[in-house]
A tleap script that builds the chain and sets N, CA, C and O, in Angstrom:
source leaprc.protein.ff14SB
mol = sequence {
  NMET ASN ILE LYS ASN ASN ASN ARG GLY PHE
  SER LEU ALA GLU ILE LEU VAL VAL LEU VAL
  ILE GLY MET VAL LEU PHE GLY ILE LEU ALA
  MET ASN ARG THR SER LYS VAL LYS ASN ALA
  TYR TYR GLU GLU ALA ARG VAL PHE ILE ASN
  PHE ILE ALA GLU GLN GLU ARG THR TYR PHE
  ALA ALA SER ASN LYS TYR LEU TYR VAL ASP
  VAL PRO SER ALA TYR VAL ALA ASP LEU GLY
  VAL ASP LEU ASN ARG ASN SER TYR TYR GLY
  LYS PHE THR VAL ASP ILE SER THR ASN THR
  PRO PHE THR VAL PHE ASN PRO GLN ILE THR
  VAL THR LEU PHE GLY LYS ASN GLU MET ALA
  ASP SER LYS VAL VAL GLY THR TYR ASP PHE
  ALA GLU GLY LYS VAL ASP ILE LYS TYR CGLN
}
set mol.1.N position { 18.661 46.616 -36.821 }
set mol.1.CA position { 18.908 46.667 -35.416 }
set mol.1.C position { 17.758 45.986 -34.677 }
set mol.1.O position { 16.588 46.347 -34.804 }
set mol.2.N position { 18.152 44.996 -33.911 }
set mol.2.CA position { 17.167 44.210 -33.182 }
set mol.2.C position { 17.208 44.604 -31.707 }
set mol.2.O position { 18.163 44.271 -31.005 }
set mol.3.N position { 16.170 45.319 -31.225 }
set mol.3.CA position { 16.105 45.732 -29.818 }
set mol.3.C position { 15.172 44.779 -29.086 }
set mol.3.O position { 14.015 44.575 -29.455 }
set mol.4.N position { 15.742 44.202 -28.021 }
set mol.4.CA position { 14.975 43.270 -27.212 }
set mol.4.C position { 14.288 44.029 -26.086 }
set mol.4.O position { 14.912 44.873 -25.443 }
set mol.5.N position { 13.037 43.750 -25.841 }
set mol.5.CA position { 12.287 44.416 -24.783 }
set mol.5.C position { 12.337 43.546 -23.525 }
set mol.5.O position { 11.685 42.504 -23.460 }
set mol.6.N position { 13.105 43.974 -22.535 }
set mol.6.CA position { 13.216 43.254 -21.272 }
set mol.6.C position { 12.189 43.781 -20.275 }
set mol.6.O position { 12.310 44.916 -19.812 }
set mol.7.N position { 11.203 42.995 -19.943 }
set mol.7.CA position { 10.187 43.394 -18.965 }
set mol.7.C position { 10.282 42.527 -17.715 }
set mol.7.O position { 9.270 42.118 -17.146 }
set mol.8.N position { 11.476 42.265 -17.315 }
set mol.8.CA position { 11.653 41.477 -16.101 }
set mol.8.C position { 11.686 42.414 -14.905 }
set mol.8.O position { 12.106 43.566 -15.014 }
set mol.9.N position { 11.231 41.897 -13.745 }
set mol.9.CA position { 11.275 42.685 -12.512 }
set mol.9.C position { 9.950 43.366 -12.221 }
set mol.9.O position { 8.956 43.170 -12.919 }
set mol.10.N position { 9.968 44.167 -11.175 }
set mol.10.CA position { 8.764 44.849 -10.728 }
set mol.10.C position { 8.877 46.333 -10.996 }
set mol.10.O position { 9.967 46.906 -10.994 }
set mol.11.N position { 7.751 46.930 -11.222 }
set mol.11.CA position { 7.759 48.382 -11.409 }
set mol.11.C position { 7.800 49.063 -10.045 }
set mol.11.O position { 7.530 48.443 -9.017 }
set mol.12.N position { 8.133 50.309 -10.055 }
set mol.12.CA position { 8.205 51.086 -8.817 }
set mol.12.C position { 6.843 51.145 -8.126 }
set mol.12.O position { 6.771 51.086 -6.898 }
set mol.13.N position { 5.784 51.257 -8.887 }
set mol.13.CA position { 4.434 51.316 -8.313 }
set mol.13.C position { 4.092 50.023 -7.582 }
set mol.13.O position { 3.499 50.058 -6.504 }
set mol.14.N position { 4.458 48.899 -8.154 }
set mol.14.CA position { 4.176 47.614 -7.505 }
set mol.14.C position { 4.936 47.483 -6.182 }
set mol.14.O position { 4.388 47.005 -5.189 }
set mol.15.N position { 6.170 47.900 -6.177 }
set mol.15.CA position { 6.978 47.835 -4.953 }
set mol.15.C position { 6.392 48.738 -3.871 }
set mol.15.O position { 6.327 48.353 -2.703 }
set mol.16.N position { 5.966 49.937 -4.260 }
set mol.16.CA position { 5.370 50.865 -3.289 }
set mol.16.C position { 4.067 50.321 -2.709 }
set mol.16.O position { 3.814 50.492 -1.517 }
set mol.17.N position { 3.244 49.678 -3.511 }
set mol.17.CA position { 1.991 49.091 -3.022 }
set mol.17.C position { 2.288 48.009 -1.982 }
set mol.17.O position { 1.633 47.957 -0.942 }
set mol.18.N position { 3.243 47.170 -2.248 }
set mol.18.CA position { 3.611 46.108 -1.301 }
set mol.18.C position { 4.141 46.711 -0.002 }
set mol.18.O position { 3.799 46.243 1.085 }
set mol.19.N position { 4.977 47.750 -0.110 }
set mol.19.CA position { 5.506 48.405 1.088 }
set mol.19.C position { 4.403 49.049 1.929 }
set mol.19.O position { 4.428 48.943 3.155 }
set mol.20.N position { 3.454 49.702 1.305 }
set mol.20.CA position { 2.353 50.339 2.033 }
set mol.20.C position { 1.515 49.284 2.747 }
set mol.20.O position { 1.172 49.464 3.916 }
set mol.21.N position { 1.187 48.213 2.083 }
set mol.21.CA position { 0.414 47.133 2.713 }
set mol.21.C position { 1.185 46.550 3.897 }
set mol.21.O position { 0.604 46.297 4.953 }
set mol.22.N position { 2.476 46.339 3.727 }
set mol.22.CA position { 3.303 45.816 4.816 }
set mol.22.C position { 3.342 46.748 6.011 }
set mol.22.O position { 3.264 46.291 7.151 }
set mol.23.N position { 3.461 48.051 5.771 }
set mol.23.CA position { 3.494 49.008 6.877 }
set mol.23.C position { 2.162 49.063 7.613 }
set mol.23.O position { 2.146 49.174 8.839 }
set mol.24.N position { 1.068 48.989 6.906 }
set mol.24.CA position { -0.251 48.993 7.548 }
set mol.24.C position { -0.397 47.754 8.433 }
set mol.24.O position { -0.848 47.865 9.573 }
set mol.25.N position { -0.028 46.595 7.934 }
set mol.25.CA position { -0.109 45.369 8.730 }
set mol.25.C position { 0.804 45.427 9.955 }
set mol.25.O position { 0.420 44.999 11.044 }
set mol.26.N position { 2.001 45.953 9.771 }
set mol.26.CA position { 2.925 46.093 10.897 }
set mol.26.C position { 2.353 47.036 11.957 }
set mol.26.O position { 2.468 46.754 13.150 }
set mol.27.N position { 1.751 48.132 11.553 }
set mol.27.CA position { 1.145 49.070 12.498 }
set mol.27.C position { 0.021 48.446 13.292 }
set mol.27.O position { -0.090 48.669 14.498 }
set mol.28.N position { -0.809 47.669 12.629 }
set mol.28.CA position { -1.914 46.991 13.326 }
set mol.28.C position { -1.371 45.995 14.344 }
set mol.28.O position { -1.859 45.942 15.472 }
set mol.29.N position { -0.382 45.218 13.969 }
set mol.29.CA position { 0.209 44.243 14.887 }
set mol.29.C position { 0.886 44.922 16.070 }
set mol.29.O position { 0.783 44.442 17.199 }
set mol.30.N position { 1.577 46.033 15.825 }
set mol.30.CA position { 2.267 46.745 16.905 }
set mol.30.C position { 1.270 47.309 17.909 }
set mol.30.O position { 1.498 47.219 19.115 }
set mol.31.N position { 0.172 47.885 17.437 }
set mol.31.CA position { -0.845 48.420 18.352 }
set mol.31.C position { -1.489 47.302 19.159 }
set mol.31.O position { -1.742 47.470 20.352 }
set mol.32.N position { -1.756 46.178 18.534 }
set mol.32.CA position { -2.373 45.053 19.225 }
set mol.32.C position { -1.454 44.514 20.309 }
set mol.32.O position { -1.915 44.198 21.405 }
set mol.33.N position { -0.165 44.405 20.022 }
set mol.33.CA position { 0.792 43.904 21.004 }
set mol.33.C position { 0.918 44.865 22.179 }
set mol.33.O position { 0.995 44.426 23.326 }
set mol.34.N position { 0.941 46.167 21.913 }
set mol.34.CA position { 1.071 47.161 22.967 }
set mol.34.C position { -0.093 47.077 23.935 }
set mol.34.O position { 0.114 47.139 25.147 }
set mol.35.N position { -1.300 46.939 23.440 }
set mol.35.CA position { -2.455 46.862 24.339 }
set mol.35.C position { -2.438 45.575 25.158 }
set mol.35.O position { -2.844 45.578 26.320 }
set mol.36.N position { -1.977 44.485 24.573 }
set mol.36.CA position { -1.903 43.229 25.327 }
set mol.36.C position { -0.836 43.299 26.416 }
set mol.36.O position { -1.033 42.760 27.504 }
set mol.37.N position { 0.278 43.949 26.142 }
set mol.37.CA position { 1.332 44.090 27.149 }
set mol.37.C position { 0.834 44.947 28.304 }
set mol.37.O position { 1.051 44.602 29.465 }
set mol.38.N position { 0.168 46.063 28.003 }
set mol.38.CA position { -0.373 46.909 29.070 }
set mol.38.C position { -1.407 46.153 29.895 }
set mol.38.O position { -1.432 46.289 31.118 }
set mol.39.N position { -2.252 45.366 29.258 }
set mol.39.CA position { -3.224 44.571 29.999 }
set mol.39.C position { -2.529 43.585 30.936 }
set mol.39.O position { -3.010 43.337 32.042 }
set mol.40.N position { -1.416 43.029 30.508 }
set mol.40.CA position { -0.656 42.117 31.368 }
set mol.40.C position { -0.076 42.857 32.565 }
set mol.40.O position { -0.095 42.332 33.678 }
set mol.41.N position { 0.441 44.071 32.358 }
set mol.41.CA position { 0.952 44.872 33.472 }
set mol.41.C position { -0.156 45.129 34.492 }
set mol.41.O position { 0.045 44.975 35.697 }
set mol.42.N position { -1.322 45.522 33.993 }
set mol.42.CA position { -2.417 45.876 34.896 }
set mol.42.C position { -3.000 44.650 35.589 }
set mol.42.O position { -3.457 44.740 36.729 }
set mol.43.N position { -2.989 43.527 34.920 }
set mol.43.CA position { -3.468 42.305 35.577 }
set mol.43.C position { -2.510 41.900 36.684 }
set mol.43.O position { -2.940 41.417 37.731 }
set mol.44.N position { -1.221 42.091 36.464 }
set mol.44.CA position { -0.258 41.801 37.522 }
set mol.44.C position { -0.471 42.740 38.704 }
set mol.44.O position { -0.341 42.327 39.856 }
set mol.45.N position { -0.797 43.999 38.426 }
set mol.45.CA position { -1.097 44.940 39.514 }
set mol.45.C position { -2.312 44.470 40.306 }
set mol.45.O position { -2.317 44.544 41.534 }
set mol.46.N position { -3.332 43.992 39.616 }
set mol.46.CA position { -4.539 43.499 40.298 }
set mol.46.C position { -4.202 42.315 41.212 }
set mol.46.O position { -4.712 42.221 42.329 }
set mol.47.N position { -3.354 41.429 40.736 }
set mol.47.CA position { -2.952 40.269 41.546 }
set mol.47.C position { -2.211 40.722 42.803 }
set mol.47.O position { -2.467 40.215 43.895 }
set mol.48.N position { -1.285 41.684 42.646 }
set mol.48.CA position { -0.541 42.178 43.812 }
set mol.48.C position { -1.448 42.881 44.805 }
set mol.48.O position { -1.285 42.720 46.014 }
set mol.49.N position { -2.397 43.656 44.312 }
set mol.49.CA position { -3.305 44.361 45.221 }
set mol.49.C position { -4.166 43.368 45.984 }
set mol.49.O position { -4.379 43.536 47.185 }
set mol.50.N position { -4.660 42.349 45.321 }
set mol.50.CA position { -5.410 41.298 46.019 }
set mol.50.C position { -4.546 40.613 47.069 }
set mol.50.O position { -4.996 40.357 48.185 }
set mol.51.N position { -3.302 40.320 46.702 }
set mol.51.CA position { -2.387 39.650 47.624 }
set mol.51.C position { -2.111 40.519 48.854 }
set mol.51.O position { -2.151 40.032 49.983 }
set mol.52.N position { -1.833 41.805 48.631 }
set mol.52.CA position { -1.543 42.702 49.747 }
set mol.52.C position { -2.770 42.840 50.645 }
set mol.52.O position { -2.635 42.865 51.868 }
set mol.53.N position { -3.951 42.929 50.065 }
set mol.53.CA position { -5.173 43.032 50.867 }
set mol.53.C position { -5.377 41.783 51.731 }
set mol.53.O position { -5.741 41.888 52.902 }
set mol.54.N position { -5.145 40.620 51.156 }
set mol.54.CA position { -5.293 39.385 51.941 }
set mol.54.C position { -4.224 39.294 53.029 }
set mol.54.O position { -4.493 38.797 54.122 }
set mol.55.N position { -3.011 39.771 52.733 }
set mol.55.CA position { -1.971 39.797 53.762 }
set mol.55.C position { -2.352 40.758 54.892 }
set mol.55.O position { -2.049 40.492 56.055 }
set mol.56.N position { -3.006 41.862 54.563 }
set mol.56.CA position { -3.490 42.785 55.592 }
set mol.56.C position { -4.542 42.111 56.473 }
set mol.56.O position { -4.552 42.293 57.691 }
set mol.57.N position { -5.410 41.346 55.861 }
set mol.57.CA position { -6.438 40.641 56.641 }
set mol.57.C position { -5.777 39.620 57.575 }
set mol.57.O position { -6.194 39.478 58.725 }
set mol.58.N position { -4.762 38.915 57.096 }
set mol.58.CA position { -4.030 37.958 57.927 }
set mol.58.C position { -3.315 38.674 59.062 }
set mol.58.O position { -3.321 38.203 60.199 }
set mol.59.N position { -2.701 39.810 58.758 }
set mol.59.CA position { -2.005 40.609 59.784 }
set mol.59.C position { -2.997 41.085 60.841 }
set mol.59.O position { -2.680 41.080 62.030 }
set mol.60.N position { -4.192 41.496 60.423 }
set mol.60.CA position { -5.213 41.950 61.361 }
set mol.60.C position { -5.664 40.808 62.272 }
set mol.60.O position { -5.880 41.010 63.467 }
set mol.61.N position { -5.805 39.613 61.703 }
set mol.61.CA position { -6.225 38.462 62.506 }
set mol.61.C position { -5.186 38.123 63.572 }
set mol.61.O position { -5.544 37.674 64.661 }
set mol.62.N position { -3.917 38.329 63.274 }
set mol.62.CA position { -2.852 37.997 64.218 }
set mol.62.C position { -2.609 39.102 65.247 }
set mol.62.O position { -2.289 38.806 66.398 }
set mol.63.N position { -2.756 40.374 64.852 }
set mol.63.CA position { -2.362 41.466 65.750 }
set mol.63.C position { -3.499 42.420 66.102 }
set mol.63.O position { -3.285 43.366 66.860 }
set mol.64.N position { -4.689 42.201 65.580 }
set mol.64.CA position { -5.866 43.023 65.844 }
set mol.64.C position { -5.678 44.478 65.409 }
set mol.64.O position { -6.282 45.379 65.991 }
set mol.65.N position { -4.856 44.712 64.403 }
set mol.65.CA position { -4.683 46.028 63.801 }
set mol.65.C position { -4.183 45.844 62.378 }
set mol.65.O position { -3.667 44.788 62.011 }
set mol.66.N position { -4.349 46.890 61.590 }
set mol.66.CA position { -3.860 46.871 60.220 }
set mol.66.C position { -2.519 47.574 60.162 }
set mol.66.O position { -2.205 48.411 61.009 }
set mol.67.N position { -1.729 47.228 59.154 }
set mol.67.CA position { -0.398 47.801 59.000 }
set mol.67.C position { -0.425 48.841 57.878 }
set mol.67.O position { -0.643 48.510 56.712 }
set mol.68.N position { -0.202 50.093 58.249 }
set mol.68.CA position { -0.103 51.163 57.269 }
set mol.68.C position { 1.322 51.195 56.717 }
set mol.68.O position { 2.284 51.020 57.466 }
set mol.69.N position { 1.456 51.415 55.435 }
set mol.69.CA position { 2.768 51.561 54.814 }
set mol.69.C position { 2.758 52.938 54.150 }
set mol.69.O position { 2.303 53.095 53.017 }
set mol.70.N position { 3.281 53.949 54.895 }
set mol.70.CA position { 3.242 55.328 54.408 }
set mol.70.C position { 4.364 55.640 53.428 }
set mol.70.O position { 4.159 56.360 52.451 }
set mol.71.N position { 5.542 55.104 53.688 }
set mol.71.CA position { 6.703 55.361 52.840 }
set mol.71.C position { 6.739 54.298 51.744 }
set mol.71.O position { 6.656 53.109 52.051 }
set mol.72.N position { 6.860 54.692 50.471 }
set mol.72.CA position { 6.921 53.678 49.418 }
set mol.72.C position { 8.024 52.657 49.687 }
set mol.72.O position { 9.193 53.014 49.833 }
set mol.73.N position { 7.642 51.404 49.749 }
set mol.73.CA position { 8.566 50.333 50.109 }
set mol.73.C position { 8.491 49.218 49.082 }
set mol.73.O position { 7.470 49.029 48.419 }
set mol.74.N position { 9.576 48.490 48.962 }
set mol.74.CA position { 9.602 47.316 48.094 }
set mol.74.C position { 9.418 46.037 48.905 }
set mol.74.O position { 9.013 45.008 48.364 }
set mol.75.N position { 9.715 46.103 50.205 }
set mol.75.CA position { 9.666 44.901 51.037 }
set mol.75.C position { 9.098 45.265 52.406 }
set mol.75.O position { 9.589 46.179 53.069 }
set mol.76.N position { 8.070 44.548 52.815 }
set mol.76.CA position { 7.502 44.724 54.148 }
set mol.76.C position { 7.408 43.332 54.762 }
set mol.76.O position { 6.556 42.527 54.386 }
set mol.77.N position { 8.299 43.066 55.713 }
set mol.77.CA position { 8.398 41.725 56.301 }
set mol.77.C position { 7.127 41.334 57.045 }
set mol.77.O position { 6.699 40.182 56.972 }
set mol.78.N position { 6.514 42.285 57.765 }
set mol.78.CA position { 5.319 41.961 58.550 }
set mol.78.C position { 4.160 41.492 57.675 }
set mol.78.O position { 3.319 40.709 58.116 }
set mol.79.N position { 4.120 41.972 56.441 }
set mol.79.CA position { 3.061 41.546 55.525 }
set mol.79.C position { 3.497 40.377 54.642 }
set mol.79.O position { 2.661 39.716 54.026 }
set mol.80.N position { 4.787 40.128 54.584 }
set mol.80.CA position { 5.280 39.077 53.699 }
set mol.80.C position { 5.203 39.463 52.239 }
set mol.80.O position { 5.017 38.604 51.376 }
set mol.81.N position { 5.346 40.754 51.951 }
set mol.81.CA position { 5.258 41.256 50.579 }
set mol.81.C position { 6.641 41.711 50.144 }
set mol.81.O position { 7.281 42.525 50.810 }
set mol.82.N position { 7.093 41.172 49.012 }
set mol.82.CA position { 8.407 41.514 48.487 }
set mol.82.C position { 8.286 41.784 46.986 }
set mol.82.O position { 8.023 40.870 46.204 }
set mol.83.N position { 8.478 43.035 46.595 }
set mol.83.CA position { 8.408 43.393 45.176 }
set mol.83.C position { 9.784 43.472 44.530 }
set mol.83.O position { 9.893 43.874 43.371 }
set mol.84.N position { 10.830 43.101 45.249 }
set mol.84.CA position { 12.186 43.223 44.712 }
set mol.84.C position { 12.398 42.384 43.457 }
set mol.84.O position { 13.163 42.780 42.579 }
set mol.85.N position { 11.742 41.245 43.357 }
set mol.85.CA position { 11.930 40.378 42.198 }
set mol.85.C position { 10.898 40.633 41.109 }
set mol.85.O position { 10.901 39.952 40.084 }
set mol.86.N position { 10.018 41.601 41.318 }
set mol.86.CA position { 9.002 41.920 40.325 }
set mol.86.C position { 9.610 42.784 39.225 }
set mol.86.O position { 10.423 43.666 39.502 }
set mol.87.N position { 9.224 42.537 38.001 }
set mol.87.CA position { 9.809 43.255 36.866 }
set mol.87.C position { 9.177 44.618 36.613 }
set mol.87.O position { 9.830 45.504 36.060 }
set mol.88.N position { 7.909 44.805 37.008 }
set mol.88.CA position { 7.183 45.994 36.592 }
set mol.88.C position { 6.914 46.989 37.715 }
set mol.88.O position { 6.854 48.195 37.476 }
set mol.89.N position { 6.755 46.495 38.925 }
set mol.89.CA position { 6.415 47.370 40.043 }
set mol.89.C position { 7.488 47.250 41.110 }
set mol.89.O position { 7.875 46.150 41.503 }
set mol.90.N position { 7.965 48.409 41.576 }
set mol.90.CA position { 9.099 48.401 42.494 }
set mol.90.C position { 8.742 48.726 43.926 }
set mol.90.O position { 9.354 48.183 44.846 }
set mol.91.N position { 7.759 49.606 44.146 }
set mol.91.CA position { 7.421 50.017 45.507 }
set mol.91.C position { 5.918 50.139 45.639 }
set mol.91.O position { 5.197 50.235 44.646 }
set mol.92.N position { 5.452 50.135 46.888 }
set mol.92.CA position { 4.025 50.264 47.131 }
set mol.92.C position { 3.782 50.973 48.454 }
set mol.92.O position { 4.650 51.010 49.325 }
set mol.93.N position { 2.591 51.533 48.589 }
set mol.93.CA position { 2.119 52.081 49.854 }
set mol.93.C position { 0.758 51.471 50.144 }
set mol.93.O position { 0.073 50.997 49.238 }
set mol.94.N position { 0.368 51.486 51.429 }
set mol.94.CA position { -0.926 50.947 51.836 }
set mol.94.C position { -1.599 51.968 52.743 }
set mol.94.O position { -1.007 52.431 53.718 }
set mol.95.N position { -2.833 52.313 52.417 }
set mol.95.CA position { -3.647 53.186 53.252 }
set mol.95.C position { -4.944 52.447 53.558 }
set mol.95.O position { -5.543 51.831 52.677 }
set mol.96.N position { -5.365 52.514 54.799 }
set mol.96.CA position { -6.541 51.759 55.221 }
set mol.96.C position { -7.551 52.720 55.820 }
set mol.96.O position { -7.228 53.503 56.714 }
set mol.97.N position { -8.783 52.653 55.316 }
set mol.97.CA position { -9.826 53.518 55.865 }
set mol.97.C position { -10.741 52.706 56.764 }
set mol.97.O position { -11.475 51.828 56.309 }
set mol.98.N position { -10.679 53.015 58.034 }
set mol.98.CA position { -11.578 52.427 59.033 }
set mol.98.C position { -12.243 53.588 59.755 }
set mol.98.O position { -11.950 53.849 60.922 }
set mol.99.N position { -13.134 54.281 59.066 }
set mol.99.CA position { -13.744 55.496 59.590 }
set mol.99.C position { -14.734 55.239 60.715 }
set mol.99.O position { -14.839 56.045 61.640 }
set mol.100.N position { -15.441 54.157 60.653 }
set mol.100.CA position { -16.440 53.857 61.673 }
set mol.100.C position { -16.116 52.519 62.304 }
set mol.100.O position { -15.356 51.738 61.731 }
set mol.101.N position { -16.674 52.235 63.472 }
set mol.101.CA position { -16.413 50.932 64.097 }
set mol.101.C position { -16.834 49.755 63.226 }
set mol.101.O position { -16.281 48.663 63.349 }
set mol.102.N position { -17.808 49.971 62.351 }
set mol.102.CA position { -18.281 48.872 61.509 }
set mol.102.C position { -17.303 48.538 60.390 }
set mol.102.O position { -17.327 47.428 59.858 }
set mol.103.N position { -16.441 49.491 60.026 }
set mol.103.CA position { -15.489 49.231 58.942 }
set mol.103.C position { -14.178 48.651 59.434 }
set mol.103.O position { -13.279 48.411 58.628 }
set mol.104.N position { -14.038 48.418 60.725 }
set mol.104.CA position { -12.796 47.831 61.231 }
set mol.104.C position { -12.608 46.428 60.660 }
set mol.104.O position { -11.489 46.034 60.331 }
set mol.105.N position { -13.684 45.684 60.543 }
set mol.105.CA position { -13.576 44.319 60.038 }
set mol.105.C position { -13.730 44.245 58.528 }
set mol.105.O position { -13.350 43.242 57.924 }
set mol.106.N position { -14.274 45.271 57.908 }
set mol.106.CA position { -14.420 45.324 56.453 }
set mol.106.C position { -13.931 46.675 55.935 }
set mol.106.O position { -14.729 47.457 55.419 }
set mol.107.N position { -12.655 46.958 56.060 }
set mol.107.CA position { -12.167 48.275 55.637 }
set mol.107.C position { -11.976 48.356 54.128 }
set mol.107.O position { -12.076 47.359 53.412 }
set mol.108.N position { -11.701 49.552 53.676 }
set mol.108.CA position { -11.248 49.738 52.299 }
set mol.108.C position { -9.741 49.941 52.362 }
set mol.108.O position { -9.253 50.852 53.030 }
set mol.109.N position { -9.024 49.097 51.669 }
set mol.109.CA position { -7.570 49.175 51.640 }
set mol.109.C position { -7.161 49.743 50.285 }
set mol.109.O position { -7.506 49.199 49.237 }
set mol.110.N position { -6.423 50.839 50.329 }
set mol.110.CA position { -5.948 51.465 49.099 }
set mol.110.C position { -4.462 51.182 48.959 }
set mol.110.O position { -3.660 51.584 49.802 }
set mol.111.N position { -4.106 50.495 47.901 }
set mol.111.CA position { -2.719 50.138 47.623 }
set mol.111.C position { -2.273 50.921 46.391 }
set mol.111.O position { -2.954 50.922 45.365 }
set mol.112.N position { -1.133 51.581 46.500 }
set mol.112.CA position { -0.553 52.298 45.369 }
set mol.112.C position { 0.729 51.589 44.969 }
set mol.112.O position { 1.653 51.454 45.772 }
set mol.113.N position { 0.779 51.138 43.718 }
set mol.113.CA position { 1.972 50.484 43.179 }
set mol.113.C position { 2.703 51.475 42.281 }
set mol.113.O position { 2.089 52.120 41.431 }
set mol.114.N position { 4.014 51.594 42.469 }
set mol.114.CA position { 4.835 52.481 41.661 }
set mol.114.C position { 5.647 51.636 40.689 }
set mol.114.O position { 6.311 50.681 41.091 }
set mol.115.N position { 5.592 51.989 39.416 }
set mol.115.CA position { 6.258 51.216 38.377 }
set mol.115.C position { 7.767 51.385 38.380 }
set mol.115.O position { 8.313 52.332 38.948 }
set mol.116.N position { 8.424 50.431 37.724 }
set mol.116.CA position { 9.871 50.514 37.498 }
set mol.116.C position { 10.167 49.936 36.119 }
set mol.116.O position { 9.285 49.367 35.475 }
set mol.117.N position { 11.389 50.082 35.677 }
set mol.117.CA position { 11.817 49.645 34.342 }
set mol.117.C position { 10.940 50.268 33.259 }
set mol.117.O position { 10.824 51.492 33.202 }
set mol.118.N position { 10.317 49.459 32.395 }
set mol.118.CA position { 9.503 50.034 31.322 }
set mol.118.C position { 8.192 50.635 31.825 }
set mol.118.O position { 7.508 51.334 31.077 }
set mol.119.N position { 7.835 50.374 33.079 }
set mol.119.CA position { 6.630 50.956 33.680 }
set mol.119.C position { 6.979 52.087 34.643 }
set mol.119.O position { 6.164 52.443 35.494 }
set mol.120.N position { 8.175 52.654 34.522 }
set mol.120.CA position { 8.683 53.626 35.499 }
set mol.120.C position { 7.801 54.858 35.623 }
set mol.120.O position { 7.740 55.457 36.697 }
set mol.121.N position { 7.129 55.245 34.577 }
set mol.121.CA position { 6.316 56.452 34.648 }
set mol.121.C position { 4.872 56.173 35.058 }
set mol.121.O position { 4.038 57.078 35.010 }
set mol.122.N position { 4.562 54.955 35.455 }
set mol.122.CA position { 3.178 54.616 35.779 }
set mol.122.C position { 2.972 54.447 37.281 }
set mol.122.O position { 3.897 54.161 38.041 }
set mol.123.N position { 1.728 54.638 37.663 }
set mol.123.CA position { 1.312 54.438 39.041 }
set mol.123.C position { -0.069 53.804 38.989 }
set mol.123.O position { -0.940 54.268 38.253 }
set mol.124.N position { -0.271 52.751 39.764 }
set mol.124.CA position { -1.549 52.062 39.801 }
set mol.124.C position { -2.103 52.173 41.214 }
set mol.124.O position { -1.437 51.810 42.183 }
set mol.125.N position { -3.324 52.676 41.320 }
set mol.125.CA position { -3.971 52.807 42.619 }
set mol.125.C position { -5.165 51.856 42.635 }
set mol.125.O position { -6.077 51.968 41.816 }
set mol.126.N position { -5.141 50.927 43.574 }
set mol.126.CA position { -6.222 49.964 43.690 }
set mol.126.C position { -6.856 50.018 45.062 }
set mol.126.O position { -6.165 50.094 46.078 }
set mol.127.N position { -8.173 49.977 45.084 }
set mol.127.CA position { -8.907 49.963 46.341 }
set mol.127.C position { -9.597 48.614 46.470 }
set mol.127.O position { -10.386 48.211 45.616 }
set mol.128.N position { -9.275 47.926 47.567 }
set mol.128.CA position { -9.879 46.617 47.826 }
set mol.128.C position { -10.918 46.807 48.917 }
set mol.128.O position { -10.605 47.275 50.011 }
set mol.129.N position { -12.143 46.444 48.616 }
set mol.129.CA position { -13.235 46.558 49.576 }
set mol.129.C position { -13.570 45.159 50.088 }
set mol.129.O position { -14.064 44.315 49.340 }
set mol.130.N position { -13.294 44.922 51.383 }
set mol.130.CA position { -13.536 43.596 51.943 }
set mol.130.C position { -15.014 43.244 51.966 }
set mol.130.O position { -15.375 42.075 51.825 }
set mol.131.N position { -15.869 44.237 52.140 }
set mol.131.CA position { -17.307 43.967 52.174 }
set mol.131.C position { -17.789 43.418 50.832 }
set mol.131.O position { -18.619 42.510 50.790 }
set mol.132.N position { -17.269 43.971 49.738 }
set mol.132.CA position { -17.665 43.514 48.402 }
set mol.132.C position { -16.731 42.450 47.851 }
set mol.132.O position { -17.113 41.688 46.963 }
set mol.133.N position { -15.497 42.389 48.375 }
set mol.133.CA position { -14.539 41.400 47.917 }
set mol.133.C position { -14.018 41.646 46.516 }
set mol.133.O position { -13.705 40.698 45.796 }
set mol.134.N position { -13.919 42.915 46.118 }
set mol.134.CA position { -13.430 43.192 44.774 }
set mol.134.C position { -12.464 44.375 44.791 }
set mol.134.O position { -12.412 45.153 45.743 }
set mol.135.N position { -11.708 44.480 43.711 }
set mol.135.CA position { -10.697 45.521 43.551 }
set mol.135.C position { -11.176 46.513 42.498 }
set mol.135.O position { -11.639 46.126 41.425 }
set mol.136.N position { -11.057 47.792 42.823 }
set mol.136.CA position { -11.305 48.857 41.857 }
set mol.136.C position { -9.965 49.501 41.558 }
set mol.136.O position { -9.321 50.033 42.462 }
set mol.137.N position { -9.530 49.461 40.295 }
set mol.137.CA position { -8.189 49.913 39.934 }
set mol.137.C position { -8.269 51.154 39.052 }
set mol.137.O position { -9.090 51.241 38.138 }
set mol.138.N position { -7.390 52.113 39.352 }
set mol.138.CA position { -7.233 53.313 38.527 }
set mol.138.C position { -5.777 53.386 38.096 }
set mol.138.O position { -4.863 53.258 38.911 }
set mol.139.N position { -5.582 53.591 36.812 }
set mol.139.CA position { -4.230 53.654 36.245 }
set mol.139.C position { -3.861 55.110 36.017 }
set mol.139.O position { -4.634 55.872 35.436 }
set mol.140.N position { -2.688 55.487 36.473 }
set mol.140.CA position { -2.262 56.876 36.322 }
set mol.140.C position { -0.918 56.920 35.630 }
set mol.140.O position { -0.376 58.002 35.403 }
savepdb mol mol.pdb
quit
């Protein structure tokens, strides 16, 4: 009786090692992509907050007052801000602190952006300081 020894194919251990390595690589790539997507969302929020702050400055130059937006809105014609076509943020509010006469020309403008779609559970609060010319953003 002639028995042939067939050793073709892979053993179960070899297949499991390849699967484990593949899952580890997939996990690393997924985490990296998630952080880059969130950074893109937050950078878009920073751009909108800068834009809204500059629109407030333009509105102040034309009307000698700032425009408060108390009710979350997607479109404010007086500021020229329209978030209806934005994919991540749907509504915003604007609060302006002019506590002293000196801050009338350099106020702190606090803009709150409310997320929609995949960002529906997020809220971004940004404070633009005209004196320093920078945005401080807090993600909630």
